[in-house]
All heavy atoms as an XYZ file, in Angstrom:
732
protein
N      93.005    148.453     84.258
C      93.060    147.385     85.241
C      92.004    147.620     86.312
O      91.976    148.691     86.905
C      94.483    147.324     85.817
C      94.659    146.216     86.782
S      96.381    146.255     87.390
C      96.755    144.589     87.214
N      91.218    146.627     86.562
C      90.114    146.780     87.518
C      90.521    146.666     88.962
O      89.974    147.313     89.815
C      89.045    145.707     87.229
C      88.344    145.836     85.854
C      87.416    144.667     85.666
C      87.607    147.150     85.795
N      91.511    145.846     89.244
C      91.973    145.699     90.626
C      93.457    145.387     90.639
O      94.015    144.947     89.650
C      91.181    144.587     91.355
C      91.345    143.228     90.744
C      92.334    142.386     91.193
C      90.513    142.804     89.725
C      92.494    141.124     90.613
C      90.679    141.557     89.160
C      91.664    140.699     89.593
N      94.052    145.635     91.769
C      95.469    145.386     91.914
C      95.662    144.266     92.963
O      95.153    144.344     94.069
C      96.162    146.654     92.406
C      97.646    146.491     92.581
C      98.271    147.786     93.052
C      99.740    147.588     93.319
N     100.347    148.777     93.905
N      96.375    143.211     92.548
C      96.610    142.125     93.462
C      97.797    142.448     94.368
O      98.838    142.919     93.882
C      96.893    140.835     92.685
C      95.675    140.294     91.989
S      95.985    138.810     91.016
C      96.803    137.764     92.181
N      97.662    142.187     95.636
C      98.755    142.448     96.591
C      99.850    141.399     96.457
O     101.004    141.704     96.535
C      98.208    142.478     98.008
C      97.198    143.567     98.241
C      97.809    144.943     98.075
O      98.978    145.165     98.361
N      97.028    145.881     97.571
N      99.437    140.161     96.356
C     100.401    139.047     96.194
C      99.747    137.992     95.362
O      98.524    137.906     95.285
C     100.868    138.517     97.537
C      99.782    138.011     98.412
C     100.319    137.570     99.752
N      99.184    137.355    100.640
C      99.258    136.841    101.816
N     100.408    136.474    102.275
N      98.217    136.671    102.571
N     100.546    137.135     94.719
C      99.933    136.091     93.872
C      99.067    135.139     94.703
O      99.385    134.820     95.841
C     101.150    135.335     93.299
C     102.351    136.087     93.746
C     101.963    137.117     94.729
N      97.982    134.724     94.122
C      97.079    133.793     94.779
C      97.653    132.375     94.615
O      97.960    131.958     93.506
C      95.662    133.863     94.207
C      95.086    135.245     94.454
C      94.774    132.775     94.777
C      93.745    135.476     93.811
N      97.823    131.702     95.707
C      98.288    130.315     95.665
C      97.495    129.502     96.693
O      96.807    130.061     97.548
C      99.800    130.231     96.009
O     100.015    130.494     97.373
N      97.575    128.205     96.542
C      96.889    127.333     97.473
C      97.345    127.548     98.881
O      96.552    127.594     99.825
C      97.109    125.892     97.043
C      96.326    124.878     97.819
C      94.943    124.856     97.751
C      96.964    123.983     98.645
C      94.223    123.958     98.477
C      96.242    123.051     99.382
C      94.854    123.055     99.294
N      98.644    127.757     99.093
C      99.171    128.026    100.446
C      98.617    129.301    101.027
O      98.314    129.377    102.208
C     100.682    128.058    100.423
C     101.331    126.710    100.327
C     102.830    126.860    100.584
N     103.507    125.643    100.326
C     103.668    124.657    101.199
N     103.149    124.765    102.381
N     104.322    123.549    100.882
N      98.520    130.362    100.207
C      97.960    131.643    100.673
C      96.506    131.470    101.111
O      96.086    132.045    102.133
C      98.070    132.705     99.624
C      99.499    133.119     99.318
O     100.395    132.829    100.089
N      99.691    133.777     98.202
N      95.746    130.682    100.372
C      94.349    130.465    100.725
C      94.280    129.723    102.052
O      93.494    130.045    102.946
C      93.616    129.689     99.616
C      93.526    130.580     98.363
C      92.248    129.244    100.062
C      93.064    129.866     97.136
N      95.088    128.649    102.209
C      95.076    127.883    103.455
C      95.528    128.743    104.642
O      94.966    128.664    105.719
C      96.005    126.682    103.333
C      95.503    125.565    102.388
C      96.556    124.446    102.308
C      94.165    125.024    102.810
N      96.529    129.599    104.432
C      97.027    130.462    105.509
C      95.925    131.408    105.982
O      95.818    131.717    107.145
C      98.245    131.233    105.042
N      95.129    131.898    105.030
C      94.031    132.804    105.371
C      93.043    132.142    106.336
O      92.486    132.811    107.201
C      93.345    133.268    104.105
C      92.232    134.250    104.334
C      91.646    134.738    103.027
C      90.574    135.763    103.299
N      90.041    136.339    102.070
N      92.830    130.862    106.167
C      91.894    130.146    107.042
C      92.598    129.399    108.158
O      92.001    128.529    108.788
C      91.054    129.192    106.191
C      90.162    129.889    105.224
C      90.492    129.961    103.873
C      89.008    130.511    105.662
C      89.675    130.642    102.987
C      88.193    131.196    104.758
C      88.523    131.267    103.430
N      93.857    129.702    108.415
C      94.632    129.071    109.494
C      94.689    127.571    109.357
O      94.600    126.832    110.335
C      94.108    129.463    110.850
C      94.271    130.924    111.148
O      95.270    131.533    110.754
N      93.306    131.539    111.784
N      94.850    127.076    108.149
C      94.985    125.636    107.913
C      96.471    125.309    107.775
O      97.192    125.978    107.058
C      94.230    125.220    106.631
C      94.461    123.768    106.305
C      92.746    125.522    106.786
N      96.902    124.295    108.471
C      98.308    123.879    108.430
C      98.416    122.679    107.557
O      97.693    121.678    107.723
C      98.849    123.566    109.852
C     100.274    123.083    109.777
C      98.699    124.776    110.757
N      99.322    122.705    106.594
C      99.583    121.546    105.741
C     100.492    120.601    106.493
O     101.516    121.016    107.028
C     100.185    121.964    104.422
C      99.231    122.722    103.546
S      99.923    123.150    101.953
C     100.187    121.540    101.251
N     100.129    119.335    106.531
C     100.927    118.330    107.242
C     101.566    117.407    106.221
O     100.908    116.911    105.337
C     100.031    117.528    108.202
C      99.444    118.478    109.244
C     100.829    116.392    108.832
C      98.412    117.824    110.122
N     102.860    117.207    106.354
C     103.555    116.268    105.505
C     103.608    114.937    106.233
O     104.086    114.855    107.348
C     105.005    116.775    105.226
O     104.943    118.069    104.701
C     105.694    115.843    104.278
N     103.088    113.897    105.598
C     103.069    112.583    106.244
C     104.455    111.977    106.174
O     105.167    112.099    105.192
C     102.068    111.664    105.560
C     100.620    112.088    105.801
S      99.443    110.890    105.199
C      99.630    109.600    106.427
N     104.819    111.296    107.255
C     106.094    110.568    107.322
C     105.881    109.196    106.719
O     104.937    108.502    107.055
C     106.558    110.444    108.792
C     106.713    111.821    109.421
C     107.839    109.646    108.876
C     107.771    112.689    108.810
N     106.797    108.816    105.844
C     106.699    107.478    105.215
C     107.443    106.463    106.090
O     108.473    106.778    106.694
C     107.309    107.510    103.833
C     106.555    108.378    102.872
C     107.053    108.218    101.466
C     108.338    108.945    101.246
N     108.807    108.907     99.851
N     106.935    105.257    106.110
C     107.559    104.168    106.855
C     109.006    103.956    106.384
O     109.895    103.713    107.173
C     106.749    102.900    106.739
C     107.218    101.680    107.495
C     107.291    101.958    108.999
C     106.329    100.486    107.216
N     109.212    104.088    105.084
C     110.565    103.876    104.533
C     111.548    104.954    105.033
O     112.755    104.713    105.059
C     110.532    103.882    103.013
O     110.047    105.098    102.533
N     111.045    106.119    105.493
C     111.923    107.158    106.042
C     112.489    106.787    107.403
O     113.439    107.398    107.874
C     111.169    108.493    106.155
C     110.797    109.083    104.832
O     111.419    108.716    103.796
O     109.861    109.910    104.800
N     111.874    105.807    108.048
C     112.281    105.438    109.396
C     113.393    104.364    109.430
O     113.791    103.944    110.504
C     111.085    104.937    110.191
C     109.947    105.935    110.355
C     108.828    105.315    111.158
C     110.441    107.216    111.015
N     113.877    103.986    108.270
C     114.989    103.034    108.218
C     114.548    101.609    107.905
O     113.402    101.371    107.591
N     115.492    100.680    108.017
C     115.199     99.294    107.671
C     114.319     98.610    108.715
O     114.199     99.061    109.852
C     116.575     98.638    107.632
C     117.409     99.450    108.547
C     116.883    100.876    108.424
N     113.700     97.530    108.311
C     112.842     96.743    109.194
C     113.642     96.258    110.408
O     114.759     95.794    110.266
C     112.262     95.546    108.432
C     111.570     94.568    109.307
C     110.292     94.823    109.770
C     112.202     93.393    109.684
C     109.649     93.919    110.589
C     111.548     92.489    110.524
C     110.281     92.753    110.970
N     113.052     96.380    111.592
C     113.634     95.856    112.817
C     112.606     94.969    113.492
O     111.530     95.417    113.818
C     113.994     97.001    113.771
C     115.126     97.879    113.322
C     116.476     97.167    113.405
O     116.631     96.228    114.231
O     117.373     97.543    112.616
N     112.925     93.678    113.675
C     111.955     92.796    114.319
C     111.724     93.208    115.766
O     112.605     93.740    116.415
C     112.568     91.404    114.244
C     114.020     91.655    113.981
C     114.147     92.989    113.319
N     110.519     92.997    116.281
C     110.162     93.471    117.604
C     109.616     92.427    118.558
O     109.652     92.633    119.755
C     109.146     94.624    117.438
C     108.711     95.227    118.723
N     107.508     94.926    119.306
C     109.307     96.089    119.557
C     107.392     95.578    120.439
N     108.443     96.302    120.621
N     109.133     91.303    118.072
C     108.360     90.393    118.932
C     109.165     89.433    119.754
O     108.613     88.809    120.653
C     107.374     89.623    118.065
C     106.224     90.415    117.515
C     105.299     89.504    116.729
C     105.449     91.064    118.634
N     110.433     89.253    119.465
C     111.254     88.307    120.225
C     110.672     86.898    120.248
O     110.578     86.286    121.305
C     111.491     88.797    121.671
C     112.216     90.106    121.690
O     113.072     90.361    120.838
N     111.871     90.974    122.620
N     110.220     86.408    119.091
C     109.753     85.060    119.000
C     108.294     84.809    119.223
O     107.840     83.647    119.192
N     107.489     85.851    119.489
C     106.074     85.651    119.698
C     105.428     85.142    118.407
O     105.664     85.643    117.336
C     105.395     86.982    120.081
C     103.882     86.865    120.186
C     103.258     88.229    120.506
C     101.769     88.130    120.428
N     101.148     89.450    120.623
N     104.632     84.075    118.532
C     103.951     83.509    117.397
C     102.459     83.529    117.671
O     101.997     83.017    118.685
C     104.428     82.051    117.120
C     105.913     82.062    116.789
C     103.628     81.428    116.004
C     106.518     80.690    116.634
N     101.707     84.180    116.761
C     100.265     84.265    116.922
C      99.568     83.227    116.048
O     100.099     82.809    115.021
C      99.818     85.669    116.526
N      98.407     82.830    116.469
C      97.603     81.852    115.687
C      97.053     82.484    114.411
O      96.898     81.847    113.400
C      96.466     81.307    116.531
C      96.976     80.439    117.668
O      98.081     79.850    117.538
O      96.292     80.349    118.695
N      96.704     83.766    114.511
C      96.109     84.492    113.379
C      96.901     85.762    113.094
O      97.406     86.430    114.026
C      94.653     84.864    113.659
C      93.802     83.664    113.951
N      93.338     82.857    112.969
C      93.354     83.175    115.137
C      92.615     81.888    113.506
N      92.604     82.038    114.808
N      97.023     86.094    111.817
C      97.742     87.301    111.394
C      97.227     88.531    112.097
O      97.967     89.422    112.464
C      97.608     87.437    109.879
C      98.295     88.639    109.294
C      99.791     88.446    109.056
O     100.268     87.319    109.172
O     100.451     89.445    108.780
N      95.927     88.627    112.313
C      95.323     89.800    112.907
C      95.774     90.043    114.339
O      95.640     91.158    114.852
C      93.789     89.700    112.853
O      93.370     88.583    113.639
N      96.281     89.020    115.015
C      96.734     89.194    116.412
C      98.009     90.017    116.509
O      98.406     90.419    117.591
C      96.942     87.821    117.038
C      95.655     87.046    117.196
C      95.883     85.671    117.786
O      96.829     85.497    118.577
O      95.120     84.761    117.457
N      98.677     90.276    115.378
C      99.887     91.080    115.392
C      99.593     92.586    115.309
O     100.501     93.390    115.382
C     100.816     90.708    114.226
C     101.436     89.343    114.336
C     101.153     88.358    113.404
C     102.301     89.044    115.392
C     101.734     87.096    113.491
C     102.865     87.798    115.506
C     102.597     86.816    114.562
O     103.152     85.580    114.655
N      98.347     92.960    115.129
C      97.979     94.343    114.934
C      97.164     94.891    116.091
O      96.405     94.180    116.722
C      97.167     94.500    113.640
C      97.972     94.229    112.401
C      98.094     92.919    111.922
C      98.599     95.235    111.725
C      98.814     92.666    110.779
C      99.340     94.983    110.583
C      99.456     93.688    110.120
N      97.356     96.188    116.376
C      96.534     96.885    117.364
C      96.277     98.287    116.833
O      97.007     98.785    115.965
C      97.194     96.923    118.752
C      98.457     97.736    118.825
C      98.416     99.086    119.168
C      99.689     97.164    118.560
C      99.579     99.844    119.242
C     100.864     97.929    118.652
C     100.774     99.264    118.975
O     101.931    100.006    119.034
N      95.245     98.907    117.313
C      94.914    100.275    116.870
C      95.572    101.270    117.807
O      95.427    101.201    119.035
C      93.394    100.493    116.873
C      92.980    101.825    116.282
C      91.489    101.932    116.043
N      90.962    100.906    115.164
C      91.039    100.919    113.839
N      91.640    101.906    113.228
N      90.501     99.925    113.143
N      96.301    102.214    117.231
C      96.954    103.267    118.006
C      95.888    104.160    118.666
O      95.007    104.669    117.973
C      97.871    104.119    117.125
S      98.590    105.516    117.960
N      95.953    104.350    119.988
C      94.938    105.148    120.631
C      95.048    106.657    120.323
O      94.106    107.395    120.499
C      95.169    104.913    122.139
C      96.584    104.433    122.223
C      96.887    103.760    120.942
N      96.215    107.105    119.847
C      96.406    108.521    119.549
C      95.889    108.914    118.150
O      95.206    109.906    117.996
C      97.891    108.898    119.634
C      98.502    108.679    120.983
C      97.888    109.592    122.031
O      97.514    110.718    121.758
N      97.731    109.076    123.231
N      96.246    108.122    117.133
C      95.903    108.503    115.756
C      94.927    107.544    115.083
O      94.419    107.844    114.017
C      97.191    108.624    114.917
S      97.982    107.067    114.514
N      94.674    106.385    115.687
C      93.716    105.458    115.126
C      94.230    104.542    114.037
O      93.495    103.717    113.522
N      95.508    104.637    113.719
C      96.084    103.791    112.659
C      96.402    102.414    113.208
O      96.728    102.237    114.388
C      97.391    104.421    112.136
C      97.985    103.700    110.958
C      99.166    104.459    110.369
O      99.775    105.265    111.041
N      99.475    104.178    109.113
N      96.225    101.373    112.356
C      96.564    100.032    112.769
C      98.101     99.893    112.767
O      98.750    100.338    111.824
C      95.936     98.999    111.839
C      94.426     98.985    111.890
S      93.755     98.668    113.523
C      94.213     96.956    113.784
N      98.652     99.287    113.804
C     100.085     99.161    113.996
C     100.460     97.681    113.972
O      99.854     96.872    114.665
C     100.551     99.785    115.333
C     102.049     99.630    115.555
C     100.121    101.226    115.422
N     101.459     97.334    113.165
C     101.970     95.976    113.115
C     103.036     95.850    114.203
O     104.120     96.399    114.081
C     102.561     95.675    111.739
C     103.001     94.229    111.556
O     103.099     93.521    112.585
O     103.259     93.847    110.431
N     102.736     95.132    115.278
C     103.667     95.072    116.395
C     104.894     94.224    116.094
O     105.803     94.146    116.940
C     102.963     94.597    117.655
C     102.436     93.182    117.610
C     101.750     92.793    118.915
O     101.745     93.586    119.855
O     101.245     91.670    118.964
N     104.980     93.593    114.945
C     106.200     92.879    114.558
C     107.279     93.823    114.078
O     108.434     93.445    113.946
C     105.883     91.863    113.451
C     104.908     90.774    113.871
C     104.453     89.965    112.745
N     103.590     90.771    111.881
C     102.946     90.298    110.801
N     103.059     89.034    110.481
N     102.192     91.088    110.079
N     106.921     95.063    113.766
C     107.812     96.053    113.223
C     108.139     97.127    114.254
O     107.282     97.916    114.603
C     107.170     96.674    111.970
C     108.112     97.543    111.175
O     109.170     97.949    111.702
O     107.783     97.849    110.012
N     109.376     97.120    114.746
C     109.776     98.059    115.806
C     109.635     99.514    115.365
O     109.339    100.372    116.179
C     111.205     97.774    116.251
N     109.824     99.793    114.063
C     109.672    101.176    113.592
C     108.275    101.687    113.865
O     108.095    102.830    114.339
C     109.952    101.243    112.073
C     111.319    100.792    111.670
C     111.432    100.709    110.166
N     110.455     99.670    109.686
C     110.281     99.378    108.411
N     110.944    100.052    107.471
N     109.452     98.457    108.044
N     107.282    100.871    113.577
C     105.899    101.298    113.797
C     105.602    101.426    115.267
O     104.946    102.389    115.696
C     104.944    100.307    113.146
C     105.034    100.280    111.645
C     104.015     99.340    111.045
O     102.868     99.271    111.495
N     104.430     98.589    110.027
N     106.035    100.452    116.072
C     105.755    100.490    117.510
C     106.346    101.715    118.170
O     105.716    102.403    118.941
C     106.279     99.188    118.178
C     106.162     99.270    119.691
C     105.540     97.988    117.627
N     107.617    102.025    117.832
C     108.283    103.192    118.436
C     107.611    104.466    117.978
O     107.323    105.377    118.783
C     109.787    103.215    118.101
C     110.417    104.507    118.492
C     110.492    102.024    118.775
N     107.284    104.587    116.695
C     106.665    105.795    116.157
C     105.337    106.064    116.897
O     105.086    107.213    117.294
C     106.395    105.636    114.658
C     105.709    106.826    114.068
C     104.373    106.947    113.807
C     106.301    108.070    113.693
N     104.107    108.172    113.272
C     105.278    108.882    113.188
C     107.603    108.554    113.741
C     105.512    110.182    112.727
C     107.830    109.846    113.261
C     106.791    110.630    112.776
N     104.520    105.032    117.074
C     103.217    105.217    117.701
C     103.288    105.273    119.239
O     102.285    105.478    119.873
C     102.265    104.110    117.252
C     101.862    104.262    115.811
N     100.892    105.154    115.405
C     102.336    103.679    114.689
C     100.783    105.070    114.088
N     101.635    104.201    113.630
N     104.489    105.149    119.814
C     104.614    105.279    121.270
C     104.719    106.721    121.711
O     104.514    107.036    122.882
C     105.837    104.480    121.748
O     107.043    105.106    121.305
N     105.014    107.651    120.781
C     105.085    109.076    121.129
C     103.679    109.615    121.383
O     102.716    109.231    120.721
C     105.728    109.891    119.992
C     107.196    109.571    119.784
C     107.597    108.865    118.673
C     108.124    109.926    120.750
C     108.945    108.558    118.478
C     109.459    109.625    120.559
C     109.859    108.937    119.420
N     103.551    110.515    122.371
C     102.232    111.017    122.725
C     101.615    111.892    121.631
O     100.404    111.919    121.472
C     102.299    111.805    124.021
O     103.174    112.886    123.907
N     102.439    112.580    120.860
C     101.939    113.350    119.737
C     102.660    112.882    118.483
O     103.897    112.929    118.419
C     102.120    114.866    119.905
O     103.486    115.136    120.135
C     101.288    115.368    121.067
N     101.915    112.422    117.506
C     102.493    111.955    116.241
C     101.418    111.960    115.136
O     100.238    112.014    115.444
C     103.087    110.565    116.381
C     102.080    109.486    116.720
N     101.755    109.197    118.014
C     101.320    108.726    115.933
C     100.806    108.258    118.014
N     100.523    107.947    116.751
N     101.862    111.923    113.937
C     100.967    111.836    112.783
C     100.892    110.379    112.349
O     101.750    109.561    112.726
C     101.513    112.708    111.628
C     101.618    114.150    111.966
C     100.292    114.813    112.301
O      99.258    114.369    111.746
O     100.280    115.690    113.158
N      99.930    110.062    111.507
C      99.855    108.731    110.959
C     100.992    108.484    110.022
O     101.459    109.408    109.339
C      98.520    108.562    110.217
C      97.325    108.653    111.115
C      96.027    108.687    110.359
N      95.836    107.458    109.634
C      94.902    106.546    109.920
N      94.087    106.771    110.916
N      94.787    105.444    109.233
N     101.471    107.266    109.949
C     102.513    106.868    109.032
C     101.927    106.536    107.675
O     100.844    105.956    107.579
C     103.253    105.617    109.508
C     104.343    105.811    110.525
C     104.836    104.448    111.010
C     105.496    106.583    109.968
N     102.641    106.892    106.625
C     102.253    106.492    105.275
C     103.041    105.231    104.967
O     104.263    105.261    104.840
C     102.594    107.611    104.292
C     102.310    107.302    102.832
C     100.812    107.103    102.605
C     102.819    108.444    101.968
N     102.353    104.106    104.913
C     103.023    102.836    104.606
C     103.158    102.766    103.090
O     102.186    102.584    102.347
C     102.234    101.625    105.128
C     102.924    100.343    104.799
C     102.040    101.770    106.633
N     104.370    102.980    102.622
C     104.644    103.083    101.183
C     105.287    101.839    100.629
O     105.752    100.986    101.356
C     105.523    104.304    100.886
C     106.823    104.274    101.674
O     106.863    103.654    102.756
O     107.802    104.828    101.193
N     105.312    101.745     99.313
C     105.869    100.577     98.653
C     107.389    100.479     98.774
O     107.957     99.413     98.562
N     108.048    101.574     99.145
C     109.523    101.554     99.308
C     109.948    101.033    100.659
O     111.116    100.850    100.924
C     110.083    102.959     99.103
C     109.836    103.500     97.704
O     109.748    102.657     96.777
O     109.743    104.728     97.558
N     108.984    100.829    101.575
C     109.320    100.418    102.921
C     109.820     98.984    102.922
O     109.112     98.082    102.465
C     108.122    100.551    103.827
N     111.028     98.743    103.439
C     111.497     97.358    103.533
C     110.708     96.622    104.605
O     110.655     97.073    105.738
C     112.970     97.510    103.913
C     113.107     98.865    104.497
C     111.992     99.704    103.944
N     110.047     95.572    104.227
C     109.250     94.804    105.166
C     110.034     93.588    105.663
O     111.256     93.617    105.675
C     107.902     94.425    104.566
C     107.053     95.615    104.297
N     106.466     96.335    105.318
C     106.691     96.214    103.170
C     105.777     97.313    104.813
N     105.895     97.289    103.488
N     109.343     92.554    106.002
C     109.992     91.395    106.581
C     111.015     90.781    105.673
O     110.821     90.702    104.474
C     108.913     90.396    106.974
C     107.838     91.001    107.791
C     106.558     91.192    107.271
C     108.089     91.430    109.078
C     105.577     91.794    108.014
C     107.099     92.034    109.833
C     105.859     92.200    109.293
N     112.112     90.317    106.247
C     113.212     89.722    105.425
C     112.770     88.447    104.745
O     111.861     87.795    105.088
C     114.309     89.449    106.425
C     113.774     89.709    107.790
C     112.434     90.312    107.639
């Protein structure tokens, strides 16, 4: 045997060596059912319902309270908008 391995080589071990933290993205569907947020606001164009989050840069649909509340925290990760997320009724 030419060398002795101290521990098995894994992707996590390599990342730990370089001080890289793996981040698990939160899915929109994990935040519960759709909750309306606008209280009757009607926009002329669909694009008027969206704004860019200043913290993470993700586009936020202000009609969905889950997204608005998530992006209101000063430190947060981007949401993964998945197919399982219940959208508008």
